[in-house]
N, C-alpha and C positions, 0 to 999 in steps of 0.2 A: 730445228733439231735435225741433225744428220741422220740419214737412214741406216748408216753403218757405224759400228763400233770397232775400232782397230785395236786388236789384242796384243799385249806384250806378255810373253811367258818366260819366266826365269826358272831354269832347270830342265834337263833333258833325260832324267832317269825314269824310273817306273811310273811315277805320277805325271811327269812331263809328257810322256807319250799318251797317257790316258786323257789328259786335258787337251792335248792336240786333237785326238780323235773326237772328243766331245764338242769342241768349238768348230770342227769341220762338219759336224752332222746336226748340231742343234737347230740350225736354220731350216733344214728340210723337215725335221721331226716335229718341232714345236712352232715354227713360223713366227718367231718373235718380232716385235715391232721394229727393232733395230738389229739387223743381221751382223754377226761378227765376221771380221776379217783377220786372218792369221798374219799379223804385220811383222812381228819381230820376236826372235827367240834368243835368249842369252844362256851361255854355258861358261865354263871356266877358261876356255881358250877361243881365240878367233877361228882357228882351224876346225876345232871340234864343233863349234856353233854353226859354221858354214856347212859342214858336212851334214849335220842333223837337219838344218833348214832345207837343204836340197832334198834329202830323203823323205822328210815329213811334210813338206809343202808350205814352209814359212817364207814370206816374201823377203825378209832380211834377217841378219843375225849379227851378234856381237859377242866378244869374249869378256865384256865388262857390263854387269847388270846395271850399273849407274847410267851408262849411255842409254840403255833401254828405258829406264824410268824417266830420264830427262828428254827423251826424243819427242818432239812436238806432234808427230804423227801417231804416237801410241796413246790411246784414250783410256784404256783400263789395263791393270796389271794382275797377272796370276802368278803367285809365288809357290813353286813346287820344289823346294830345296829342304835340306835338313834343318831342324828347328833352331840350331845355334845361329843360323843366318837370318832368321825372320825379323828380328828387331830392327837392325839397320835398314833392311829393305822396306819394311812397312813405314818407318819414319821418313825415308826418302820419298815414298809415294805420297805421304801426307804433305811434305814440303812442296811437292810438284802438283798437288791437288789432283792426284790420279786415284779413282776408285780402285780398291784393292781386295782381291780374294787371296787368302793365305791358307795353306795346308795346316793340319793339326800336327802336334800340339802347337798352339799359337806361340807361346813363349817358353823360355827356359825356366821360368819361375812364375808363380802367380803374380808377383809384383811387376815383372816384365810384361805379362799379358795385360794386366790392368793399365799399365802406362800406354800400351798400344791402343787399348779400347778407348781410353779417355782421349787420346790424340785424335782418333778418327771421329769421335763424337764431338769434340770441340770444333773440328773442321767441317762437321756435318757432311761427311763423305760416306757414300755407300760402301759397305764393307761386309765381308762374309768369311767364315772359317769352314774348312773342309771336313765335315763329318758326313761321309757319303752313305754309310750302311743304313742309317736311320731313314734314308729316302726311298727305300724299296717300296713298291706298292703295298706289300704285306705289312710293313711297319707303319706306313701311313694309315692303313686300315686299323691297325692295332690302336693307334692314337685316337682315331674316331670312336672306336668301340669303348675305350676307357673314358674319354671325355663325355660321351653320351650317357654314361652310367649303366651301360648294358650289362657289365659284370659287377655292378655295385661299387662300393667303396673299396679301393685297393688296400689289402691287409698284409700282403707278403710278396716279395720279389726274389727270385733266384736267377742270377744272370752270370754269364761268363764270356770272355773272349780269349780263346786258347788256340795257339798255332804251334807248328813244330819246325819253324824255319831255322832254329838253332839247336835242335835236338841232337844232331850228330856232333860228338865231341871233336871230330877231326876238322870241322869247319873252322876257318881262321877267325881271329879277332878282327873287328871292324870298328868303324866310327860309332856303331850302335853300342858296343861293349865298353867304350871308354868315356869317362865323365868329361874329359877335355874336349871331345868332339861330339859326343852325344849329350847325355845329361845324367844326373844322379838317378833318375827314374828310367829303368831299362824297359822290361815288359810293361811295367806300370805306366810309363809314358808313351810307349809305342802302341800297345793294344788295349790296355785298360781304359785309356781315354775314350775310345769308341763306345765301350759298353757303359761307362759312366755317363756319357752324353745321352745314351739311350734311356738310362734310368731317370735322368733329369727331365728328359722330354716326355716320357710316358707316365712317370709317377709324380715328379715334382722335386722341390729342393730337398737336399740331404742335410739333416740337422746335426748329426754326429756320426763318427765312425771309429773303428779300430782296425788296424791293418797289420799283416805279417807277411814279410817277403823273404825270399831265399835265393842265393846264388847256387845253382845246381852244378854247373861246370866252372870251377874256380879259375882255371887257366886255359888259354887258347894260344895257338901259335900266331905270332905277329911277324912283321917284317924284320925284326931284330931278335927273334927267338921267342921263347915262351913269355907270355905276359898275363897279368892278372885281369880277370873279368871284374869290372868295377861297379856294375849295377845289376839289379835283380833279374833273374830268369823267370821267376814265377811268384805267385802270392795270392792272398785272399783278403777280403774286407768284409766286416759286418757293418750294416748300415741301419740308421734310424732316420726316417724321413719326417719332414715337418708335418705331414698330414697324419702321422701316427703309424704308418706302415713300417715294417721291418724288412730287411733283405740281406743278401749276401752276393758278393762278386768274386769270381775266380778269374785269374789272368795268367797267361804263360806264353813263352816263346819256345818251350821245350816239350810240348805236349804231343808225344808220339802219335802219329796218325791223324791229327787234327789239322786240317788245312785252312779252314775258315770257321772255327768253332765259336761263332758269335751267336749266342742263344739267350733267350730269356723266357721265364715262366712267371706269369703275373696272376696272382690269385686275388679275387674280390669277394665281396659278401654274397654275390649272386651268380658267380661263375668264374671262369679263368680263361686265359689265352696262353699259347705257347708258340715260339718261333725258333727256327734254326736256319742260319744263313746258308748252310750247305744245302738246304732245300728252300731257297729264298722265294720261291713262287707259291708258297703255301703258308697259311696261318691256321692254327688249330684253336677252336673255340669250344668251351664247355659251358652249357647252359644248365645251371642247377635248378631252374624252375620247371624243367620237363619232368614228366612222370618217371618214376624210378626205372621202368623197363626201357625207357628211351634215352636215358642219360649216358653220356660218353662224349669224348672229344670228337668234334666234327672237323674234317679237313676242308678248308676253304681254298680252292685253287684260284689263283689270281687271273683276272680277265678284264675286259674292257670296262666293266662296272666299277673297277677299283682305281684309286688315285694314280694318275700319270701313266697308266698301262696302255691306253688306246693309242697314244702317240707312236708306240713301237710296233704293235701288231693287233690284229682283231680277233685272235683265237684264244679262247679260254684255255688255260693250262699250257699254252705254247711258251710262255715265260719271258722274263727279262733277265739280264745278267749284270755283271759288275760294271761294265762300261756304261750301261744305261743309267746307273746311279750318278755317274759323273756328268752325263748329259743333262739330267734333271738339275744338278747343281748349276751347270752352266746356264740353263734356262732361268733359274731363280736369280742368279747374279746379274744377268742381262736385264731382267725385270727390275731389279733394285737400281741399277744404273739409269734405266729409262725413266723410272718414276721418281728417283731421288730418295726413295725410302728403302732402307736396308731390310733384307729378308732373313728370317731365322735360318741357320744360326749366325748371329753377328759376332763380332770380336768380344762383345760383352758376354755372350754365351760361351765363347771359347775360354774366357777368363773364369767363368763359373766351373768349368771342367777342370782347369788347371788349379783352381783353389782346392778342389777335392783331392787332386793328386798331391798337392803340397801338404795337405792335412794327413794323407796316408803316409808320406815320408816321415813326418813328425811322429805319427803314431808308432810306426815301425821302429824308429830310432829310440823313442822314449818309452816304448812298451806300455801304452796307455790309450784310452779313449780320447778323441779330440773333438771338440765342438767346432762347428763351422759358423 
C-alpha cells in the first residue's frame, strides 16, 4: 500500500479553497496512515485552473474535470461544484474506480442520489458526502449524550438553519435562484439539507412531514434584465420521527442578521441540549435530575476531552472554526480510503437527506402531510 494518496479536486470556489486548506493541513494535524498530496485541480478553463493551482499549491491543473478523473496519478477525487454537476462526475469516478467525496446536496433529486449511492455500493468504493457542520466537537458530543441516554428518550426537536446571504433585494440573480442551474429546492436544498442531516444523525429517521415554503423576493436583476426567482427563500417543516419524537425545522436564505444560524434544541425525558453554530465551541446541557435549586442549562466549553478537539489545540475554550470541520472530513475520508470501509455520512446517508427534501417539495406543492 502506498504511503501517499494523490488527491484530485474539482472546483475552485468557496468549498474548493476550504478543501485545499484541509488536505494541506490534515497530515500534520491528524497524522493519517496515508498522507494526502494535492496532485491536480480542475476548473472550467485551463487558464483559470493553472492560476488557482499556482496560488493554492496544487501540482497540476486542467480545464476538463474528465481529465482529472481519468488521470492515473489521481487516487481519490473530491467534488466541490454545484449540485447539478455531481451525477456525471460521480459516475465517472465509479467507472474509473476512484474513491469519491462529494459536497452536499448529493443529487438533484432523491432518485439521482439513490442511483449514485447504489453505484458506489455496487462498486464497493469508499464514498462520503460533505455535511461538515455536524462534525464540530460540540455536535459530536451532543450525539454521545443522546446515544448514552443521558437526557433520556428524545421527545421534541426544534432546529433551524437560517442565513441572510440573499436578504438584500439588490443582490442579483444567480445559479442558486434558477431551477435550470440550481434546483427546485432553493434554501430548502442549500441550507435545510444541513439541519435535516443533523436531525437524522442526532434523533433518527423521519417518518412523516408537512412543509411550507415561500419566495420572499420574487424578482432579481439578471444579465438580461429582471428575472423571476424560481425557488424558495424560506420555509418550515413539522416532523414526526420514527421513535415517536416530534419536531420542527426552519430554513432561510433571507434571515436578516443571521450568518450561520444553524441551531438545535433537543428535549428528552431526563433533560435537554442546545447548540448554536454561531457559538460553535459550546454545548448547553440541562439535567432535570438535579435538585430544583440547581437546575438550569450548563454551558460546556469544548476542550481536549471532547471529540477531535485535541488535534487542533490544547486549551479549553480556545475553540475550533469552520475550516477545522473540513479537516475532520478529510481525515475521515482518508481513513475510509485506507481501510476500504466508508465512513458516515456515506452517499446512502446523502440520499436519506435528499429523500426528506423531496418529500418537503411534494408536501409544499400538494399542501399535505407526506410519509417517508
